[in-house]
N, C-alpha and C positions, 0 to 999 in steps of 0.2 A: 790530799796528795797532789803534788804538782804534776801536771800532764800537758802535753801539747795536743791532745786529742780534742775534737769538738765536744760540745755538751752531749751527754748521753740522751737517748730518746726518753720521753716521759713514759710513765707506766701506761698511760692511755695509748700512746703510740706503740708500745710493745704489744699490748693486747690487740690493738687493731691489726697489726702486722700478723700476729699469730692466728687471728680469726680468719684471715684470708688464705691461710695454708689449706691445700686441698686434702687434708687428712684429719679433720676434726672428728671427735668421738660423739657427734651430735645425735646419733641414733641410740646411744647408750642410755640416756635418761628416759627415752621412750620405752626401751626394753625393760628398764627398772620398773617403770609405772605399770607396764603390762603384767610383769611377773608378780608384782605386789597385789594385783587384783585376783581374788580367788575365782572369779568368773571367767578369767582369761582362758582361751582355748589354744591348742597347738596351731590352729589356723591363724589366729590373731598374731601369735609370736612369729609364725612363718611369714606373715605379711610384712612385719617390720624387718626381719632379717633379709627377706627377698628384695627389699629396696636397695640393697647393696650387693652387687654380684660377687665381689671378692669375699665378702662376709659369708654369703650363702655357700660359696665354694669351700671356704674353710670349715664350715659346719658339715658339709657332705664328706670332706676328706677325713674329718675326725670320726664320723659315723662308720666310714669304711676302713678305718685303721685296724691293725691287728687286734687291738684291745677291745674294740666295740664291734668289729665287723660281723655283719649277719651273712648267712649263706646266700649267695647270689648277688650280694652287694646291695647298697641303698642308693637309689637314683632320685628319689623325691625328697624335697626338703621337709615336708611334714613327717615323713617316715623317720628321717634323721632326728628330728626334734623329739619324737616319741621314743626313739631308741636311746638317745643320749640322756634325756631327762632335762627338766628346766634348769636345774643348777649347773649342769655341765654345759648346756647351751649358753648360759649367761657367761660362764668363765671363758669359753671360747670366743664369744663375741667381744667381751671386754678386752681380752688380751689382743685380739686381732685389731680392734679399733685403736687402742692405745699404742700398739706396736708400730702403727704406721708412722708415728713421729720419728721412727728410726730411719725413714726415707728422707728426712730433712737433713741436708748437708750444711752444717754451719762451721765457719772457720773458728779456730781456736778452741774447739771442744777437746777436752782432755780425756774423753772416753768415746769408745766406738758406739754407734747407734744400737747394735745388737746387745751390747753390754748394758746400755740404759734399759732396754726391755727386760733383760734377765733380772736386773736388780729390782725393777718395779714389780716383776712377777713374784720375786721372793718376798718383798714387803707385803704384797697382797695376800699370799698364802699364809704368812705369819699372822697378819691381822685377822684373817678368817679363822685360823686355828685358835687364837686367843679368844675371839668372840664366842666360838663354839664351847670353849672350856669355861668361860666365865658366865655365859648366859646373860650378860648385861647389855650386849649390843647385837643387832642383827648381823649375822655373819656375812651376808651379801653386801650390806652397806660397808662393813669393815673391809671386806675384800676390795671393793671399789675405791675406798679412801686410800688404801695402800697402793693400789695400782696407779692412781692419779696424782698422788701427793707431790711428786717431783716434776710434773709437766711444766711447771713454771721455769725450771732450769733450762728446759729445751727452748721455751719461748724467749728467755733472756739470751741464751747462747745464739739464737737465730737473729734476734733483733739488735743485740749489743755485742756482737763478736769482737769488734776492735778493743773493747774495754776489758775483756776477760784477762789478758795479761796483767792489767792493773789490779784487778780483783785478787788474783793469785799473789801478786807482789805485796798487796796490802796485808794479806794474811801472814806472810812471812815477816814483814817489817813490824807490824803491830801485835802479832801473835793473837789475833782475834779469830772468831769463827768465820766460816765462809759467808753465812748470811749477814754478819756484821760488816764484812768487807764489801759485799754487794751494796749494802745500805750506804756505806761511806762513799763508794765510787759512783754508784748509779742513783742513789736517793731512794731506793726501794729494794726489796729482796724477792727471791723466786716464789715464796709462799703467797705473797700478796698478788703476784701475777697469776698464779694458779687459781686462787680463789675467785678473782675477777673473771677468768676464762670459764670456770665451771658455772658461775652464775649466768654468764652470757649464753652458755649452752643449755641452760635450764635444768641443771642437775639439782637434786633435792637440797633444800636450804641447809639442813644439818650437815650434809656432806661438804658443801662448798665452804661453810663456816669453819669446820674442823680443819680442812686443808689450809685455809687462809691464816688461821691462828695457830698452826701446828708448832711454830717456833717460839710461841709465848704462852705456854699453858697457864702461867700464874695470872695472866690477864683475861683468861677465858671465862665466859659466863657459865653458871652451874650446869645448864642444860647441855652444854657442849662437852663437858668433862669426860663422860664415859667413852665416847668415840675417840676423843683426843688422847686419852690414856692408852687405849688399845693401839692407836696409830703410832704413838711415840714408842711404845714397847716393840711394835712390829718393826719400826725403823731401826731400833737398836739391834734386833735380832738379824735383820737382813745385812746390816753393815758388819756385824760380828761374823756372819757367814762368809762375807767377802766376795760373793758372786756379783760381778758387774760393778763393784764399788770403785770409784775413782777418787781423785784428790779431794773434791768437794765433800764427798760422803764422809770422810774421816775427820772433817773439820767442823762438825756440827756439835752443838751443846747437848749434853745428856742431863735430864732432870731426874736424878735418882730418887729423891724424896717424893716427887710426884708419882713415880712408878710404884714405889713401896706403898703409898697411900691406897693404891688400887690393887694391892696384892701381888704386884709384879716384882718380887724380890729377885736378886741375882740368881739364887738357887732355882727358883721357879723358871726363870727365863733360860737358864742353862739346860734344864730338862726339856723345855719347850723347843729349844733349838734343834735337838735331835729329831723330834717329830716333824718340825718344819722341813728339815733336810730330807727326811724320808718321804714326806709328801711331795716335795718338789721333784725329787728324783723319780718317784713313781709316776707322776703326771707328765714329766717332760724329758725323762731319760737323758741321753747324751746331749740334747740341746741345751741342757742346763750349763754346759761348759763351752760348747762351740757350735758353729754352723748356724744357718738361718733359723730364726725363731718364729716358726709357723707350725700349725698342726701337721702331724706327719702324713705323708702320702700313703696310699694303700700299699 
């Protein structure tokens, strides 16, 4: 497409810029590793969470919320971890760390930062539920993949803001998907950026790979297919729910035959959507629709 804009930054430049942002989820892979070890204790998990004061505060707020609140309140982080349980602590930490990308103000974004977080959360909950149902993928890994799969969109929007109108125009003129337009205008797409960032932050290899190749399941190696199928189905569910979805979310390809191969028929997914909605509303109440997306205060 003809344009008067200068050349887009390279993918390496995009990732270098994103890695400098003061909101990386770098503690998350450390928390994943600790929770995967059966010998990990609440003290070790506390040590990781305690490295980040805002994350520790989020954990304490959740423990003191109406849903979990103990009499007299919880003032110590180790008490909060024991009260909430490892799975809930992980969900809180993952959402808090990824939600920080909402503080990045990039020009030409067609969605509000809080909406990005809401949509990511819905994808994560959907992936977790599908993994629990199938038993083919670790639910925590599926949850993380759903939460992180679109981080590359934020990285590109931040580093390539002047080019976003061209990406949108390309979709309209050529009637292609959003990722195809990114590739045509920029030379790469958001999934490639996300995969590189996750590797740089030392996330597990299977997770980084699934996020990086999420848009091309036909080219995926056999070992990556289970997580990739759950992620693709989760993205379909979250877009269908509509929470936090913007222009780019509705312009992605759907690989129906790939989903059916893994048992994710339209009938199955329609039934799963009801449970995903119930689970997200149960966990996040009115914040699913409006307001700051952070653990509720006491």
